[in-house]
N, C-alpha and C positions, 0 to 999 in steps of 0.2 A: 582406577577405572571401575565403574559400576557394572553390575550384572546386565547382560544384554536382555532387552525386553522385546519379544516379537511384535511386529507392527499391529497385529490383531488385538494385542493386549495393551497397547499404549493409550494413554489419555489423548483424546482427540480435541485439538484446539483449532478453532476457525478464526482467522484474522481477516476481518472485512475491511478493505481499504477503500477510501473515498476516491472515485475515479477522477474527480476534479483536482485532486492533489497528486494522484499517481501520474497523470498525463499532462503534457503541456497544454496550456489554456486553448491554443488554437486547434487542438484535437477534440475538444469538448463541444465547442460551438463554432459554427462557421462565421468568421468575421475577419476584417482586415487586420493584419499584424500591427501591433502598436510598438512604440519606441522601446519600451522596457519589457517586451515579450519574453526575451531570453532570460532576463533576470527573474521575472515572475515564475517562469517555468522551472528555473533552477531552484528557487526557494520552495516551490511546491514539491518538487522531487525530493529535496533535502528533508522536508517535513515528513514525508512518507518513510524515508530511510530511518529517520530519527524515531518514528513510532515503532517500527519493527525492532530497532535496536533496544528500545526501552522494554518491549515485550520479551525479547530474548534475555535481557539482563534480570528482569524481575518476575517473570512468570514461567517461562519454558524450562523444563527439565530435559536436557538434551537426550539422555539415554532412556527416558521414560515416556516422552511425548511424541506425537506426530502432529505437524502443523499443516493446516490447509490455508493457503494464501488465496483470497478471492477478491474480486471486484465486480461490479455490475454496471453495464452500459445500457442506457435507455434507447440508444439509437446507433446506427452504423455511420455511414458517410465516409468521405475521404478528404485528405488535405494534401496540398503540394508538399512533398518532402523537403524542398528547399527552405521552407519557413521554419523548420525545426532542425536543420542540419547541424547547427553549432552545438546544440546540447545532446542530440540523439543519433549522431552519425555512427557511434559505436554500437548501437543497437541493431542496425540493419546492414546486411551484407549485400542484399540485392539492389538493383539499380532501377527499380520500378519508379515511374513518375509519381505515383500516389501510394500512400500507406494508409490503410484503414484503421479505425480506432481499435478494433478488436486485436489486430495484429500488434499494434503499438502496446496495448495493455498486456498482451501475452508476453511480449519481449521484456517489459518492465517487471512483471511478476517473475519471469524467469531469472532475471538478474538478482532479485531479492532471494529467490530460492537457492541460487548458487551460493550466495553469501551465507545463508543459514546452513547449507550443507557443509560449507567449509569449516564451520565451527561445530560440526557434529549433530546438527538438527535435521531429522527426517522431515521432508516437506513435499507437498503437492500443490500445484497451482491450477486455477481455473478462472476464466472470464465468463461471467454470466450475462445473458442478454435479456433485458426486460426491467421491470420495476425493481430497484435495488432492495427495498424492504422485503417485497414478496419473494424474490429469487434467493436472497441470502437466507431468509428463514427456511425456505424449502431446502436449501443446500445443507443447512445445519441439521434439519430433520433427516434428510436422506443419508447423511454420513454419521449420524448419531453423535453429533458434536457434544462434548461435555463442558466446553467453555467457549463462549463467543467473545472475541475482542474486537471492538468497533473503533475505527479511526473516525473521530467526530468531524463532520464537515465544517468547513470555514463558512460561516453565514453572517450576514449583517444583522443588526438589531431588529430591523423591520421584519425580515424573513423569520427570525427566531420567534417574534411575538405573534405572528399571524398563522404560521403553519408548523406542523411537525416535520422534521427531517426524516430521511430513511433510517438514520441511526436511532432516533427517538422511537420509531415504530419497532425496531429490533429489540430495544430495551424493554418495551412494554409487552412484546409478544413472544420472545424467544423461549424455547422449551428448556433452556439450560441457563446457568448463571452467565451474566454479561458484564464485561468490563469496558468502560468507555474511556478512550484515551484522547484527551484534548491537548492540542499543541501548547496552549497557555500553561498547562500543568507540568510540562516536561522541563527538566533542568537544561540550561543552555549547554552544559558540557556532556550531555548524554552521548555515548559512543554512537557513531554512524555505522549502519549495517554494511554498507558498501559505497564505493566511490569516494573520492576525496571530499573533505568538508566544502561547504558552499563557498565559492570564491567571493570574498568581500573584504572590506576594510574593517568591518565590525569585529570587535574582540570576541564577542560571544559566538561567532561562527568559525573562528580560526583555531579554537582550542579542542575541537572534537578529535577523537582518535578511533582507530578501527576497533571492532568488537574483539575482545580476547576470547580465545577458545577455552573450553573447560577441560 
């Protein structure tokens, strides 16, 4: 076991997660549920766990770092809880008819934080409201982040060619070194930070194992 480092002296790592991958799709934009909504939501959630697991395995020094898990929402709104009950019933104990996006994001970040804490990583979570690029950069500055890790948004070729994503702006403007994590760059067998592997018949999804503690 290494020497304990006070929180004030730890390296501060900000992990900025893409809201569209952190939350079920029907919590991002108001629309009618589609047939494969649950599968798509599960895959998105799995990709976020996979990102955090990769950062844990390759960047975080558990006894020397403090991690800030953040995401940014551009709007609020509410969605009927029944449309996401299959995948998210374990996140909510209350019986409210509607769950807002901020509450859902806080719950999701909370589960990731618990998983990191279980393997000895000090962690803080926060849901930011507003422009993701602006709010995340402000957050990094406010908390004197020493490393920013960005989960790159999943975007189509047209969107990539016409506009910058919030992640691109963070890379260009962050006051500290930035690491961009793209799902296509992660190995299929990267350990999952929490929850069972994505239920599927695909071999690349069934081989994941929990993160080992240090």
